[in-house]
C-alpha positions in Angstrom: -22.6 34.7 15.0 -21.4 31.1 14.4 -18.4 30.3 12.3 -19.0 27.9 9.5 -17.8 24.4 10.0 -14.5 23.6 8.4 -14.3 20.4 6.3 -11.4 18.4 7.7 -12.0 15.2 5.7 -8.8 14.2 4.1 -8.8 14.2 0.3 -7.0 11.5 -1.6 -4.2 12.7 -3.7 -3.8 11.6 -7.3 0.0 12.0 -7.1 0.7 8.4 -5.7 -1.3 6.8 -8.5 0.6 8.9 -11.1 4.0 8.1 -9.5 3.1 4.4 -9.4 2.2 4.4 -13.1 5.3 6.4 -14.0 7.5 4.0 -12.0 6.0 1.0 -13.6 6.3 2.5 -17.1 10.0 3.3 -16.4 10.7 -0.2 -15.2 9.1 -1.7 -18.3 11.2 0.6 -20.5 14.4 -0.2 -18.7 13.8 -4.0 -18.9 12.9 -3.7 -22.6 16.0 -1.7 -23.2 18.3 -4.1 -21.4 16.8 -7.1 -23.3 17.5 -5.3 -26.6 21.0 -4.4 -25.4 21.8 -8.0 -24.3 20.2 -10.4 -26.9 21.5 -13.4 -25.0 19.4 -12.5 -22.1 16.4 -12.3 -24.4 17.2 -15.8 -25.7 17.4 -17.0 -22.1 14.0 -15.5 -21.3 12.5 -17.2 -24.4 14.0 -20.6 -23.4 12.6 -20.2 -19.9 9.2 -19.4 -21.2 9.3 -22.5 -23.4 10.3 -24.6 -20.4 7.4 -23.3 -18.3 5.2 -25.8 -20.3 7.0 -28.6 -18.3 7.8 -26.8 -15.1 4.5 -25.0 -14.4 4.1 -26.9 -11.2 7.3 -25.4 -9.9 6.1 -21.9 -10.6 2.8 -22.8 -8.8 4.7 -24.0 -5.7 6.8 -20.8 -5.6 3.7 -18.6 -5.9 1.9 -20.6 -3.2 4.9 -20.4 -0.9 5.1 -16.6 -1.4 1.4 -16.3 -0.7 1.8 -18.2 2.6 4.9 -16.3 3.5 3.4 -12.9 3.1 -0.2 -13.4 4.3 0.1 -16.1 7.0 3.5 -14.9 8.3 2.2 -11.6 9.5 1.8 -10.9 13.1 -1.8 -10.0 14.0 -2.3 -7.1 16.3 
C-alpha cells in the first residue's frame, strides 16, 4: 500500500506582515508623541514643509541619488 504524498509546499506566514504593520504604527505614535512633547521641533517641521515649495528640486536630487545608490550600486551575481 502506498503512503499518501506529503505536501511540502512552504506556506506564507501572516506574522511578518503583522509585525511590519505593528512596527510602523509604533514608529508613527513615537514620532507624534515626540513632536507633541517638543513643540519647537514641530515648528521646525512646519517651516521645512513651507520651504519645500522652493527647494523641491533638492528633494528630487536626493531621492534620485538614493535610487541610483541602492539599485545601480548592487553587485549582480
